[in-house]
DOMIKE-853111 format. One record per residue (C-alpha): residue in one letter; x, y, z. Coordinates in Angstrom, 1 decimal, m for minus. Example, Ala and Ser with C-alpha at 12.3 -4.5 7.8 and 13.67 -1.06 7.14 Angstrom:
<atoms>
("A",(12.3,m4.5,7.8))
("S",(13.7,m1.1,7.1))
</atoms>
This chain:
<atoms>
("M",(0.0,0.0,0.0))
("V",(2.8,2.5,0.9))
("F",(4.6,1.6,m2.3))
("D",(1.5,2.5,m4.4))
("L",(0.8,5.7,m2.4))
("E",(4.3,6.9,m3.2))
("L",(3.7,6.3,m7.0))
("D",(0.5,8.2,m7.0))
("V",(1.0,11.7,m8.3))
("D",(m2.3,13.0,m6.7))
("V",(m1.0,11.9,m3.3))
("H",(2.4,13.6,m4.1))
("T",(0.8,16.9,m4.9))
("A",(m1.6,16.8,m2.0))
("S",(1.3,16.3,0.4))
("L",(3.0,19.5,m0.9))
("H",(m0.1,21.7,m1.2))
("A",(1.7,24.7,0.3))
("S",(4.0,24.9,m2.8))
("Q",(1.0,24.9,m5.2))
("E",(2.4,21.8,m6.8))
("T",(0.9,20.3,m9.9))
("A",(1.9,17.1,m11.7))
("T",(1.3,16.1,m15.4))
("T",(2.1,12.5,m16.4))
("S",(3.3,11.4,m19.8))
("T",(0.6,8.7,m19.9))
("G",(m2.3,10.5,m18.3))
("R",(m2.4,7.9,m15.6))
("R",(m2.1,9.1,m12.0))
("Q",(m0.3,6.0,m10.9))
("L",(3.3,5.9,m12.2))
("A",(5.0,2.8,m13.6))
("L",(8.5,2.0,m15.1))
("G",(9.4,4.4,m17.9))
("D",(6.7,6.9,m17.0))
("E",(7.6,10.6,m16.9))
("V",(5.9,13.2,m14.7))
("T",(6.4,17.0,m14.9))
("F",(6.0,18.9,m11.6))
("C",(5.4,22.6,m11.4))
("A",(5.7,24.3,m8.0))
("R",(6.6,27.4,m6.1))
("H",(9.7,27.2,m4.0))
("F",(11.8,30.0,m2.5))
("G",(9.2,32.4,m4.1))
("L",(10.0,31.2,m7.6))
("R",(8.1,28.9,m10.0))
("W",(10.0,25.7,m10.7))
("R",(9.5,23.0,m13.4))
("M",(11.0,19.6,m13.3))
("T",(10.4,16.4,m15.3))
("T",(11.4,13.0,m13.8))
("R",(11.3,9.5,m15.2))
("I",(10.8,6.2,m13.3))
("T",(14.0,4.4,m14.2))
("V",(13.8,1.5,m11.8))
("C",(10.7,m0.2,m10.4))
("E",(11.1,m3.3,m8.3))
("R",(7.7,m3.8,m6.7))
("P",(7.3,m3.7,m3.7))
("Y",(10.9,m3.1,m2.6))
("R",(12.1,0.1,m4.4))
("F",(11.7,2.5,m7.3))
("V",(13.9,5.3,m8.6))
("D",(13.0,8.5,m10.3))
("E",(15.6,10.7,m12.1))
("Q",(15.3,14.2,m13.4))
("T",(15.3,14.4,m17.2))
("Q",(14.7,18.2,m17.3))
("G",(14.9,20.8,m14.6))
("P",(16.9,22.9,m12.3))
("F",(19.6,20.4,m11.2))
("R",(22.5,18.9,m13.2))
("V",(21.6,15.6,m11.5))
("L",(18.7,14.5,m9.3))
("R",(18.2,10.9,m8.5))
("H",(15.7,9.8,m5.9))
("E",(15.5,6.2,m4.7))
("H",(12.5,5.1,m2.6))
("Q",(13.1,1.9,m0.6))
("F",(10.4,m0.1,1.3))
("Q",(10.8,m2.8,3.9))
("D",(8.0,m4.8,5.3))
("L",(8.1,m4.9,9.1))
("N",(6.7,m8.4,9.6))
("G",(3.2,m7.4,8.6))
("V",(2.9,m4.6,11.2))
("G",(4.0,m1.8,9.0))
("T",(6.4,m0.6,6.3))
("Q",(9.6,1.3,6.7))
("M",(10.1,3.8,3.8))
("T",(13.6,5.2,3.2))
("D",(14.3,8.0,0.7))
("R",(17.8,8.5,m0.7))
("M",(18.3,11.5,m2.9))
("V",(21.4,12.7,m4.8))
("I",(21.4,16.2,m6.2))
("V",(24.1,18.0,m8.1))
("A",(23.4,21.7,m8.5))
("P",(24.3,23.8,m11.5))
("L",(27.1,26.4,m11.2))
("V",(29.7,23.9,m9.9))
("L",(31.3,25.7,m6.9))
("L",(28.6,28.2,m6.0))
("G",(25.9,25.5,m6.8))
("A",(27.6,23.1,m4.3))
("V",(27.6,25.7,m1.6))
("V",(23.9,26.6,m2.2))
("A",(22.9,23.0,m2.4))
("R",(24.5,22.1,0.9))
("A",(23.4,25.2,2.8))
("L",(20.0,25.8,1.4))
("I",(18.6,23.2,m1.0))
("A",(19.5,19.9,0.8))
("P",(17.9,21.0,4.1))
("Y",(14.8,22.3,2.2))
("L",(14.5,19.0,0.3))
("R",(14.8,17.0,3.6))
("R",(11.9,19.0,5.0))
("L",(9.8,18.3,1.9))
("L",(10.6,14.6,2.1))
("K",(9.6,14.4,5.8))
("Q",(6.4,16.3,5.0))
("R",(5.6,13.8,2.2))
("A",(6.5,10.8,4.4))
("A",(4.1,12.1,7.2))
("H",(1.3,12.5,4.6))
("I",(1.9,9.0,3.3))
("K",(2.0,7.6,6.8))
("Y",(m1.3,9.3,7.6))
("L",(m3.0,7.9,4.5))
("A",(m1.6,4.4,5.0))
("E",(m2.7,4.3,8.6))
("A",(m6.1,5.6,7.7))
("G",(m6.4,2.8,5.1))
("E",(m6.8,5.2,2.2))
("P",(m6.8,3.4,m1.2))
</atoms>
């Protein structure tokens, strides 16, 4: 269930409503699968951002990876891992690698500003997913 919630773009946008996020999929489906692309538009740091990612790995129900194909970063790779906790729950782990543009300045900005901001967004999304999973949302 947690795996499917993470691949649902409507759940994703609902978890980040404060940034006015929208998501458009390459297939029109709201549930992502291997090879699908999704373009996110959102407001962060007072600016409008646009980023397209593709699901490059999908090993149900253990992990999937999305990678930026267009957007603000030189590299963005986000791995979502899921571990069953003996039927009493699921542990979800996010691993994200970003490489900012503007090599030296970008690295400083990424470390000081972007990485902490993305950590907060991931925690916010995880809390939303946890709430939905515990409520038994489809």
